[in-house]
C-alpha positions as CSV (number, residue, x, y, z in Angstrom):
1,M,5.6,-20.4,23.4
2,S,8.6,-19.9,21.3
3,G,7.1,-19.9,17.7
4,C,9.1,-20.9,14.9
5,T,12.3,-19.0,15.3
6,P,15.7,-20.4,14.7
7,S,16.4,-20.8,18.4
8,G,13.5,-22.9,19.0
9,P,14.1,-26.6,19.5
10,V,13.1,-27.7,16.0
11,C,14.1,-24.5,14.1
12,A,17.6,-24.5,15.4
13,R,18.0,-27.5,13.0
14,C,16.2,-25.9,9.9
15,P,19.2,-24.4,8.3
16,A,21.3,-27.4,8.5
17,V,18.6,-29.8,7.4
18,L,16.6,-27.7,5.0
19,G,19.1,-24.9,4.1
20,S,17.4,-22.1,5.5
21,S,15.0,-20.9,8.2
22,C,11.7,-19.1,8.2
23,C,13.8,-16.0,9.0
24,E,15.3,-16.0,5.7
25,V,13.4,-15.2,2.5
26,R,14.0,-15.3,-1.3
27,E,13.9,-12.1,-3.4
28,G,10.5,-10.7,-3.6
29,E,9.2,-12.4,-0.5
30,R,8.6,-10.6,2.8
31,L,9.0,-11.4,6.4
32,A,6.4,-11.2,9.2
33,T,3.8,-8.5,9.3
34,L,4.4,-6.0,12.1
35,T,1.8,-4.1,14.2
36,R,2.4,-0.8,15.8
37,A,2.7,-2.5,19.2
38,D,5.5,-4.7,17.7
39,V,7.3,-1.7,16.4
40,A,7.0,0.1,19.8
41,R,8.3,-3.0,21.7
42,L,11.2,-3.4,19.2
43,T,12.1,0.2,19.4
44,A,12.0,0.2,23.1
45,H,14.2,-2.8,23.4
46,T,16.7,-2.2,20.6
47,G,17.0,1.6,20.8
48,L,16.8,1.5,16.8
49,A,14.8,3.9,14.8
50,A,11.8,2.0,13.2
51,R,13.3,2.7,9.7
52,R,16.1,0.5,10.7
53,F,14.0,-2.8,11.0
54,V,10.7,-1.8,9.3
55,L,9.8,-2.0,5.6
56,E,6.7,-0.4,4.4
57,E,4.8,-2.2,1.6
58,V,2.1,-0.1,0.0
59,F,-0.9,-2.2,-1.0
60,S,-3.9,-1.3,-3.3
61,E,-7.3,-1.3,-1.6
62,E,-8.1,-4.8,-3.3
63,E,-4.8,-6.3,-1.9
64,A,-5.3,-5.0,1.5
65,A,-8.9,-6.5,1.6
66,G,-7.7,-9.8,0.1
67,Y,-5.0,-9.9,2.8
68,E,-7.4,-9.4,5.6
69,A,-9.8,-11.9,4.1
70,R,-7.2,-14.5,3.9
71,R,-5.7,-13.8,7.3
72,P,-8.6,-13.2,9.7
73,L,-6.2,-12.3,12.8
74,Y,-5.4,-9.2,10.6
75,R,-9.0,-7.9,10.0
76,G,-8.9,-4.2,10.6
77,Y,-5.2,-3.9,10.1
78,F,-5.6,-1.8,6.9
79,R,-8.5,0.4,8.2
80,R,-6.2,3.5,8.5
81,E,-4.2,3.0,5.3
82,P,-3.3,0.2,2.9
83,V,0.3,-0.1,4.1
84,R,1.7,-3.4,5.6
85,L,4.7,-3.0,7.9
86,A,7.1,-5.9,7.6
87,L,10.4,-6.9,9.1
88,R,13.3,-5.6,7.1
89,T,15.8,-7.8,5.5
90,T,19.6,-7.8,5.0
91,R,21.1,-7.9,1.6
92,E,21.2,-11.8,2.1
93,G,17.4,-11.9,2.6
94,A,17.6,-12.6,6.5
95,C,15.7,-10.8,9.1
96,V,17.8,-8.0,10.4
97,F,17.5,-9.5,13.8
98,L,18.8,-13.0,13.0
99,V,22.2,-13.8,14.4
100,P,23.9,-16.4,12.2
101,G,24.3,-19.8,13.8
102,R,22.3,-18.6,17.0
103,G,19.1,-17.6,15.8
104,C,16.7,-14.8,16.7
105,G,18.7,-12.1,18.6
106,L,15.5,-10.9,20.3
107,P,14.0,-12.0,23.6
108,E,10.8,-13.9,23.1
109,E,8.7,-11.4,24.9
110,V,10.0,-8.6,22.4
111,R,9.7,-10.5,19.3
112,P,6.8,-9.6,16.9
113,V,3.6,-11.6,17.7
114,A,3.4,-12.9,14.2
115,C,7.0,-14.6,14.6
116,R,5.9,-16.1,17.9
117,L,2.8,-17.5,16.3
118,Y,4.5,-18.8,13.2
119,P,3.8,-21.6,11.7
120,F,0.4,-21.7,13.2
121,E,-2.3,-19.7,11.4
122,R,-6.0,-19.3,11.8
123,W,-7.8,-19.7,8.6
124,P,-10.9,-17.8,7.4
125,D,-13.2,-20.6,8.6
126,G,-11.8,-20.2,12.3
127,S,-9.9,-23.4,12.3
128,W,-6.1,-23.4,13.1
129,S,-3.5,-25.1,10.9
130,V,0.0,-24.5,9.9
131,S,0.8,-21.8,7.3
132,V,3.4,-24.0,5.4
133,G,2.6,-27.0,3.3
134,R,3.8,-30.5,3.8
135,Y,6.1,-32.1,1.4
136,G,6.4,-35.4,3.1
137,D,9.9,-35.8,1.8
138,L,12.9,-33.6,3.2
139,A,14.6,-33.7,-0.3
140,E,11.4,-32.3,-1.7
141,A,11.2,-29.8,1.2
142,R,14.6,-28.6,0.6
143,E,13.8,-27.9,-3.2
144,G,10.5,-26.3,-2.4
145,G,12.2,-23.8,-0.1
146,E,9.0,-23.0,2.1
147,A,9.1,-25.9,4.5
148,C,9.0,-26.1,8.2
149,L,11.1,-28.9,9.7
150,A,8.5,-29.3,12.6
151,V,5.7,-29.9,10.1
152,E,7.7,-32.3,8.0
153,E,8.7,-34.5,11.0
154,A,5.3,-34.5,12.7
155,E,2.6,-37.0,12.3
156,D,-0.3,-34.7,13.3
157,M,-1.2,-31.2,14.7
158,E,-0.5,-32.4,18.3
159,A,3.1,-33.5,17.3
160,V,3.6,-30.0,15.7
161,L,2.4,-28.2,18.9
162,A,4.8,-30.5,20.9
163,A,7.7,-29.6,18.7
164,F,7.3,-26.1,19.8
165,G,6.5,-26.8,23.4
166,T,3.0,-25.2,23.1
167,S,-0.5,-26.1,23.3
168,R,-3.6,-25.3,21.4
169,E,-4.7,-22.9,24.2
170,E,-1.4,-21.0,24.0
171,V,-1.7,-20.6,20.2
172,E,-5.3,-19.4,20.7
173,A,-4.2,-16.8,23.3
174,L,-1.3,-15.6,21.1
175,G,-3.7,-15.4,18.1
176,A,-6.2,-13.3,20.1
177,R,-3.2,-11.0,21.0
178,L,-2.3,-10.6,17.4
179,A,-5.9,-9.9,16.5
180,E,-6.1,-7.2,19.0
181,E,-2.9,-5.5,18.1
182,A,-4.0,-5.7,14.4
183,R,-7.2,-3.8,15.4
184,A,-5.2,-1.4,17.5
185,H,-2.9,-0.9,14.7
186,A,-5.5,0.7,12.5
187,R,-6.4,3.1,15.4
188,G,-2.8,4.4,15.4
């Protein structure tokens, strides 16, 4: 499963069609949440010190509880401390691993699990959906700035899965991996 990365089949078109990709955020927004396992994989692969690609975001206890309540795959993530690890951005708001015109500079097996899972998200009721809204119109999607081309072009969830070359089973397995890494994150 490739997840929504600019090198994926649909995501390679996002910057041209929508003006940006999910690897680029606006001021005040953050990229993917990292687990300690993600950081270890990235450090081992790149040889970079974690401070070069990790941003620490301190949450209040209430914010941390709310984050876990809305994102069940992260339950237990903040048990140790209310600090969210996120991918660092460049001055332009892009992920530090984004290679302009090419996409993610990381091999799929090294990428953070949250990146590989995006745009699929497990909701508090246990159902799976996509984490971005559907505009239904590409012009509105461009204006909204938080669109996913695969979601815009798909008729249903099966079409979104097909656009990413994945299945419900693969999404479930990756979700289970993220949940386990989140629990292990809290244990240190």
